[in-house]
C-alpha positions, 0 to 999 in steps of 0.5 A: 495431490490436490490439483483443485484450482484456487478460487478468486475469493481465496486470493483476496486479503479480506472483504473488509479491505477491498474496494469496489474497483478492485473487487469487480475489476482489478482482482478478477483480472489479476486472478486470471493473470495469476492462474496463467503465471502459475501455470507457466511457472512464473514467480510473484517477484517476476510479475512485480518486475514486469509491472515495473517496466509497464508502470515506468513506460506508462509514466513516460507517456504522460510527458506528451500532450497527445491524447492517444499517447495519454490513453496509452499511458492510462492503459499501461498503468492499468495493466501494471496495476493488474500485475500488482494485483496478480503478484499478491494473488499469485503469492497467496496461491503458491504460498511464496511470501518473502520480505524481498517480495513485499519490498519489491512490491512497494518499490514498484509503485514508487518507480511508477509514480516517480516516472509519472512525476518526472514526466509531468515536470518535464512537460510543464517546465517550459511554462512553470519553471522550477515551481513545478519541480517544487510542487512535485517534490512536496506532493511526492513526500505526502504521497509516500505518507498517505500510502504508508499510513493507509498500508499501516491501518489496513494491516492493523485491521487485518491483524484483529480480523484474521490474526497475525498470519493474515496481517503484515503488521511489523514493529520497529523493536522486533525489526531492530532485533532482526537487524542486529542479528544479521551481518553484512558478510553473511546476509548483506541484502537482508541487512540493508532491507531491514535498515530501510524497512525499520526506518519506514516502520518507525515513521508509521509508529511515530504517527500513531502514539495512541495505537502504540499505547493501546497495542502495548497494553494489549500485549502486556495483558493478553500476549498474542491472543486478543479477546474475541469481544475486543477484536469484534468491537475494534473491527466495527470501529475500524471498518469505516476507515478502510474506505479511506485507506483505499482512497489513499492507495492507488485507484482514486489517485489514478482516476485523478491523474487520468482526468487531469492528463486527459484535460491537458492540466496534469498539474491538477493531479499534484494539487489533488494530492496536496489538498484532498488526499492530505485532508483525508489523511489527517482525518483518518489518522485523527479518527484512528487515534481517537478510537485507540484512546477510547479502547485504551481506557476500556482495557485499563478499566478491565472491560475485556 
């Protein structure tokens, strides 16, 4: 029996896809939480559920203009995100991976920010009226796209870096096959989960036609084993984009939220999502598509 304690490095997805705030702050904290939860027998999904309570409570705090309550909201959201880090690290420690866990993890973040959006809207409604709700709905729509594409590109990078076992990249064709095999009578939860997850994946694929063409060509020529030269060159081209996937995830938007709330102008957070983050999203998508077009030509020419 191997009782050796897992290292912090073993709980990370990859150095390529981690950003400094995570490496030096959230991951070390999450690692210690993961060790604690492992010791007392708490599952990764339970940790995720705990993060939901913390994140929603944080959102409620942003309704108030009191600086101390705002600071409490910031503290609770940081705590929730440390649990979001811990659940993945705990899953990697204990090999407790599941589609339910991944869905729950994404749902947790959605609930955090839904509570934040609602709290800000109620706070600003007396001055802004219905306009603030309209801005929040549009910002929330693009927030979901930003997070979705960041997750997709990160998993593409991990696929060519670490192989299929190190990535959570899925495709709608395989998900449709899985969906059709399930029945509501025998497995209603998986059936519902696959229905929504398939739609989510189709949305990601619709934004990436050049990648889909390149990926289909790779599978046709090489199956699931890609040439090492291609993998290394793709990683080199993809790596600079990983900083944008991180910016479009949690940390940068959280900093924008914290600053706007602390200066008493939380609407600035919505503007930040609609302008700065959307510009980065467009740049990231266009650059990745250009890279994939170039690799498609090289694959067709027989370079690999």
